[in-house]
N, C-alpha and C positions, 0 to 999 in steps of 0.2 A: 552294678558292682557292690553297692551298699547292701543289697539283699543277700548276695553271696557271702559278704563279710558277716552279716548277722547270722546266716545259717551256719557258717563255720564256727562262729562264736558259741553257738548253742550246742551243736551236736558233737563234734569231736572234743570240744574243750569245756563242755558243761557250763557255759556262761549263765544259764538260767539258775544254776545253783548259787553262783556268786551273787546274782541279782536278788534271789530269794533271801540269802543270808543277810545282805545289807538292808533289804526292805523290812524283814522281820526284826532285825536289830533296831532299826529306826522306829518301827511300830512299838516295840517294847520300851524304848527310851521315851517315846511320846506319851505312852500310857503312864509312865512313872512321873510325869509332869515336870519335875525339876530339870531333867536334861532334855526337855522338849525341843529347844532350838537345834540340838544335835540330831535328835530323832527325826525331825522334819527334813533336815538336810540329808540324812541317810536314806530316808524314804524316797526323796527326789533322786538320789544317787542310784538306788535300786531300780527306779523307773528308767534311768539313763542306761543301766546295764542290760535292760531287756532288749534294746535295739541301739547299741552304741555306735554303729556306723551311719546313723542318720540323725544323731542328736549330739548336743554338747551341754556342758554344765557352765552356767554363767552366774556371776554375782548379781544379787538384787540391786546393788549400787550401780552396776553397768546398765541395768534396765531402767534405772531411776524409779524404782518402786518405793512408794511412800510407806514408811513404817512408824509405828508408835515409838516415840523416843525411849519410853521405859522398856519396851520389848527389845529395842536395839541395845540399850545399856546392859540389860540382863543377858542377851545373846553374847555380848562381848565378854562378860565375866565367865559364862559357861564355856565359851570358846577357849579361853585361857586355861581353864581347868581341864579341858579335853586334850590339850596338846600332847601330854605324855602317851595317852592311848592312841592318838593319831599317829605319833611317831612309830609305835609298834606296828600299826596297820601299814604304814608306809614302808617299813623295812620288810614286812611279809610280802607286800605287793612288789617291791623291788626285786626280791628273790624270785617271785613268780615271773616277772619280766625277763630276768636273766635266763630262767629255765625255758620259757617259751621261745626265746631267741636261739636256742640250740637247734631247733628244727625250722626249716624254711616255711612250712605251713603255719607255724606258730608266731611268726613275726608280726602279722597284722593284729593278732590278739595281744601280743606284747605292746604294740603301739597304743591300743585302747587302754590297757592298764596303765601304761606310762603317762598318757595324757590325763588320766584321772587321779594321779597321785596328789595333786593340789587339793582336790575335793576330799580325798581320803584323809588328808592332814587336817583340813578345815572345812567340814561340810556345812557350817552355819551360814545361813543366808544365801544358799546356792539354789538355783532353779534349773531344771532340765528343760531345754528348748530345742527346737529343730536346728539342724545345721545351717539352714537358710537364715534364721534369726541371728545366730552367732556370727555368720559371715557378714551380715549387714552391720552388726555392731563393730566388727573389725574395720569394715569399710568406712563407717562414719568416724571412728577414732582416727584413722589414717587421713581422712579428709580434713579433720580439725588440725592435725599436725602440719599438713601441707599449707593450710591457711595461715598458720603461724609464720612459716618461712616465706610465703609469697607476699603476705601482708595485705590481703584483700578483705 
């Protein structure tokens, strides 16, 4: 089913163009050095958009990835400066979601774009992982919540 979703994403809806746009924008921002945290996040997002029905975007904090404190602080500053641009991208993608929902075949594509709105708003420190990894992170977080209530 994921393969069918990825095929529909690419051929009638030109998802590869969206993926290429975000990946090339990320590459440009990374080459410019100052907005590199945004560029790296957008490149990961472009990678996600190549096969969105088998992958997910997760935060590096959820994966407990160690980062240099200076890079983390710099990324936070850049993220704050990026928010106005991110809001523009979110509005454009929200319009895209609405338009795709007008046709039945566009609903799965609209769901992909809708689930990626958080990454479009804030691509800093996000990583593209397989759906299995994202599901395992959700399962572990739920297990920790249950442990709080059960008291074990």
